[in-house]
C-alpha positions as CSV (number, residue, x, y, z in Angstrom):
1,M,0.0,0.0,0.0
2,L,2.7,2.3,0.7
3,G,4.3,1.7,-2.6
4,A,0.9,2.5,-4.5
5,T,0.6,5.7,-2.4
6,S,3.8,7.0,-3.0
7,V,3.5,6.7,-6.7
8,A,0.2,8.2,-6.6
9,V,0.9,10.8,-4.5
10,W,4.1,11.6,-6.9
11,L,2.1,11.7,-9.9
12,L,-0.3,14.2,-8.2
13,L,2.3,16.3,-7.2
14,V,4.3,16.3,-10.6
15,G,0.8,16.9,-12.2
16,A,-0.3,19.9,-9.7
17,T,3.2,21.5,-10.6
18,V,2.4,22.0,-14.1
19,G,-1.5,22.9,-13.3
20,Q,-2.9,19.4,-14.1
21,A,-3.1,17.2,-11.1
22,F,-4.9,14.4,-12.8
23,Q,-3.2,14.3,-15.9
24,T,-1.7,10.9,-15.7
25,P,-4.6,8.9,-14.2
26,F,-7.3,10.3,-16.2
27,P,-5.9,8.9,-19.5
28,L,-4.8,5.7,-18.0
29,G,-8.4,5.1,-16.3
30,R,-9.8,6.1,-19.7
31,G,-7.5,3.5,-21.4
32,L,-8.7,0.9,-19.0
33,L,-12.3,1.2,-19.1
34,G,-12.1,1.4,-22.8
35,A,-10.1,-2.0,-22.8
36,I,-13.2,-3.4,-21.1
37,G,-15.8,-1.7,-23.2
38,I,-17.1,0.8,-21.0
39,E,-17.3,4.1,-22.1
40,P,-16.0,6.7,-19.5
41,T,-18.6,9.3,-18.2
42,G,-17.0,11.8,-15.9
43,K,-13.3,12.6,-15.0
44,R,-13.9,11.7,-11.3
45,L,-15.5,8.4,-11.9
46,V,-12.5,7.6,-14.3
47,V,-9.8,8.5,-11.9
48,A,-11.7,6.8,-9.1
49,V,-11.7,3.6,-10.9
50,Y,-7.9,3.8,-12.1
51,T,-7.2,4.7,-8.6
52,V,-8.8,1.4,-7.3
53,F,-7.3,-0.7,-10.1
54,H,-3.9,1.1,-9.3
55,Y,-4.3,-0.2,-5.5
56,A,-5.3,-3.8,-6.6
57,A,-2.5,-4.1,-9.2
58,F,-0.1,-3.2,-6.4
59,V,-1.5,-5.6,-4.0
60,V,-1.5,-8.3,-6.4
61,A,2.4,-7.6,-7.2
62,A,3.5,-7.4,-3.6
63,T,1.4,-10.7,-2.6
64,L,3.1,-12.4,-5.9
65,A,6.4,-11.3,-4.6
66,A,6.0,-12.3,-1.0
67,R,4.5,-15.9,-2.3
68,V,7.8,-16.4,-4.6
69,I,10.2,-15.3,-1.4
70,H,8.5,-17.5,0.9
71,W,8.8,-20.3,-1.6
72,S,12.3,-19.8,-2.2
73,E,13.1,-20.3,1.5
74,K,12.1,-24.0,0.7
75,T,13.5,-24.2,-2.9
76,P,16.2,-21.9,-3.4
77,S,16.3,-22.5,-7.5
78,V,12.9,-20.7,-7.3
79,L,14.3,-17.4,-6.4
80,A,16.9,-17.8,-9.4
81,G,13.9,-18.7,-11.6
82,A,12.1,-15.7,-10.7
83,F,15.3,-13.3,-11.0
84,T,15.9,-15.0,-14.6
85,F,12.0,-14.1,-15.1
86,F,12.6,-10.8,-14.6
87,V,15.8,-9.9,-16.2
88,A,13.9,-11.6,-19.3
89,V,11.1,-9.5,-19.1
90,A,13.0,-6.3,-18.6
91,A,15.2,-6.9,-21.4
92,G,12.4,-7.7,-23.7
93,R,10.9,-4.3,-22.4
94,E,14.0,-2.5,-23.3
95,R,14.1,-3.9,-27.0
96,R,10.6,-2.9,-27.6
97,K,11.5,0.8,-26.9
98,R,13.5,1.0,-30.1
99,P,11.0,-0.3,-32.8
100,I,12.7,-1.5,-36.3
101,T,11.3,0.6,-38.8
102,R,11.5,-0.3,-42.7
103,L,13.7,2.6,-42.9
104,S,16.2,1.4,-40.1
105,Y,16.1,-2.2,-41.3
106,A,17.2,-0.9,-44.8
107,R,20.0,1.3,-43.5
108,A,21.1,-1.5,-41.3
109,M,21.1,-3.8,-44.5
110,T,23.0,-1.2,-46.3
111,A,25.7,-0.7,-43.9
112,S,25.9,-4.6,-43.6
113,R,26.3,-5.1,-47.5
114,S,28.9,-2.2,-47.6
115,R,30.9,-3.7,-44.9
116,R,30.9,-7.0,-46.8
117,V,32.1,-5.2,-50.0
118,A,34.9,-3.3,-48.4
119,S,36.4,-6.4,-46.8
C-alpha cells in the first residue's frame, strides 16, 4: 500500500506543478475502461476507477512477490528462476523501446552490405 500511495502522490504532485493534477491517472483510467468496453462518463469517476485498479495491481504484485520469496526459502532455485524471468521481461521491454522501422532496417542492411564489399 505504501508503494501505491507513493506513486499516486508523486504523480499528483508532478501534475499539480504544471497545473493538471490528474493528467496521468485520467488517460490511464480512460484506457482501462475502454479496454473492457465501458464508455467513461466523468473525470472523477474515471480517476476513482483507475485508483482502485492501481491499488489492486500493487496488492497483487506484492502478494506474488511475497509468495515467491517464501517459496524460495524451501526451494532456492525458485528465486533464481524468478530473477531470470524478471531480467528476461526487463530486457524484452528495453528491446521494444526501439522499434525497427522499414527505414532503419534498410539502413542496417545497406551498412552490412557495404562492410562485406569493403572486406
